[in-house]
N, C-alpha and C positions, 0 to 999 in steps of 0.2 A: 657267243664268239670267241674262237680259239685265240691261244694263244702265240699260236704261232703265224702271224700276220706275217706277210711279205713282198712290198712289190716285185713286180717280176717285169713290169715294161712303163716307162713315163715315154710319150708321146706327144707329137703335136702336130699340126699342118693348116693351110689356108686352101681355100677354097680353088680348086682348078676342075679342069676340065675331064672327064676321062669317057672312054669306053666301056659300055654297058657289056654286062655279057651277053646281049641282045643285037649287041651294032650298034650303037642307040651312044649321041654326046652326053655326057649331063655334066653341067658344073654344080660339083658337093665340097665340101670340107672335112669329110669320110675316110679319107686318105692321111693317116696320120704318119710321120717317121719317127723312128725310134732318137732318142736325146739325151743326153749327161746330165745337161742343167739346162731350169727355166726358171723366169721369175711366173709366179702366180701374183696376180691382179684379185680386185673383187670381179674386172671383168673377163676373169680367166686367162690362161697363160698366155705370156707374151706369145706370137706368131702365131697362136692358133685364132682360128676361126671359125663360122659356121657360111652357109650359102644361105638358107631358108633360117631367117631371122625370124618370123612368126611361130615356126615352131619347135628353134633349135635356139639356145645360149640365154644371154641375159643372164643379171646377177644372181638367179635362183637356179639356176642352170649350166653354171659355170664351167664345174668340173666334171665333167664325166668318166665313172669307174665299171670295169666289167669284171667280173672275177675269174682268174685262171681257169677256177676247175670245169667249167662246162666248158672249153676249150676239147680235152678230151668226149665230152659226150658228143657234139657236135663232129670231130674229126671221125668218132668211130660213125654215127648215124650218117654222116655223108658223104662217109671213106673217103675222107681228105685230110691233107692238112693245110690247115687255117696261116693266112701268116699272121705276123705283129700286129697287136692294134686292131683286130679284125672288123670290128664293130666299129673303129673310131671312135672308142676309148681312149681318153688322156691316160687314164692309172689301168693297168690289168694290175688286179691284186687278189695274192692267196689267204684264207681264213678268213675273206668278209663276204661270203656271201648272202643273196637277198634272204634267205632264214634267218641270218645271223645278227643282218644288220637293222637297225631299225631308223625308222623316217625322226630325223628330228635328235641322230646321236652327232658327239662332236669329235673330230679327230684330229689330233696334231700330224700336220705331213710336214716334214722336213722345217725349215723355220718358218711355215705358214700352220694355219689350223682351217681347217673345212668343215660344216655340217649337210647333212643327206637333208635334201629336201621332198624327194620324189621317185618312184619311181621313172624307167624309161621307157617311153611308149614307143616302140622299135617301130620304123620306118619301111618302106619299099624301097630306099636307096641302099639296106644291108644287101638285100637280094639282086639287087642291079649290080652293085658293085661285085659280088662272090659268085654270081650265078649259081644261087642255088636257094632254096625255099626255106631259110631257114625264119626268116622273121616271124613263121605263124605258129611254130615250134619255139620260139620263144613267149609270144602271146600265151601259147595253151600251157605251157610249165612254169612261167612268169618267172622263166632266167633269163630276163631284160636289160641289167644291172641298173643302174641310179646315177644321179644325181646331184651335184653339193654346189652351195653359196662357200663363199671366202668369207667368215669373220677374221684371220688375221693374212695380212699380206705380206710374200717372202720368199727365198731361193726353195726348189725342190731341185732333189737332185736323184738320180736312177736308182742311188744305192740307200739311200737314205728309211728311216724306220719310217712306220706308220704305226700310231698307235691310238685307243678310244681315249679320248678324254674325259668326255661326259655322255653316261645313258640317258635319253631320254624317257623322263619318267615312266608315260603310257606308254611307253612298251610294245608298238604296233611294227611288228617286221615290216621290211620292204616286200617281203612274198606274201604275205597277209594283206597288204594293201594291194597289191599285183592281184592275187584272185578276186577279191572284191570286186576290183571298176574293171578286169575284163568277164569273170565267170558269173559273178553274183550282184547285178544289178537292180538287184530289187529287194536287195541284203539293205533294212535301215539302220539295225545297229550295225553291222560293218560300215557301214558310208557313213555313221556316225561317230565312231571309234577315229576314222581316218583324217575327217575334220577338227576334229576336238586338237589335232596336234597343231601345238602354235607355230612350230617350225613348218611347217606344210607350204611349198610353193604355192602363190599365186594363182597360175595359173591350173595345179591340181585341186587347188581351193573352188576355184568355179566350176572345175568339171565336176567333181563330186556336190561338189552345191546341186548344181544341176542335177544330177543323179537320184539327190535325195529329195525333190521338189517331185522327179517322175515316179522316181517310188513308194512316196507318200501318197499320191493323187494317184494311183494305181491297185495299192492294197488293199 
């Protein structure tokens, strides 16, 4: 974890109808607008919501974070300039990449306290919004961003400091968990390391549990 953690963007948005790059209409909450301050509750930021509640949102996924460092990679890869909060994240932050942050880590965020619960599983809405094949590259690299629950509600400002409060004792990084999930589905030991995380989101516990059953049956 680097010492220079810095919030670059604070953004929220409610579901709206957009025209995709292929000219289709889609109702999605991926388009966020930058704001100066907002209240964060256990259900997420005030004025923020998702359209697909089966795969997004909920207390374990109340806050979406994406590392600012990856923007340069994608801008170079696709020869573009991505907009702010391009991936629908609430917070874009420097110094907190997937290889530095562990599932279960607790951070102070303004007056609030949040805990990392899982890596993000990117969906096709990202590609439909941007008109770029970003999703498969996010999966290949593990640069997906990650999701958090709220342990303490409070006001968050765009110039607030983010700081590590408590490191999860198991030390399983988001990148390690992503790599196991996306690329090593038969890695029993790796799956068990993820499942041992007390703070793991229920959705990921279910997904990794099913992976474990399959991996054990086929090994």
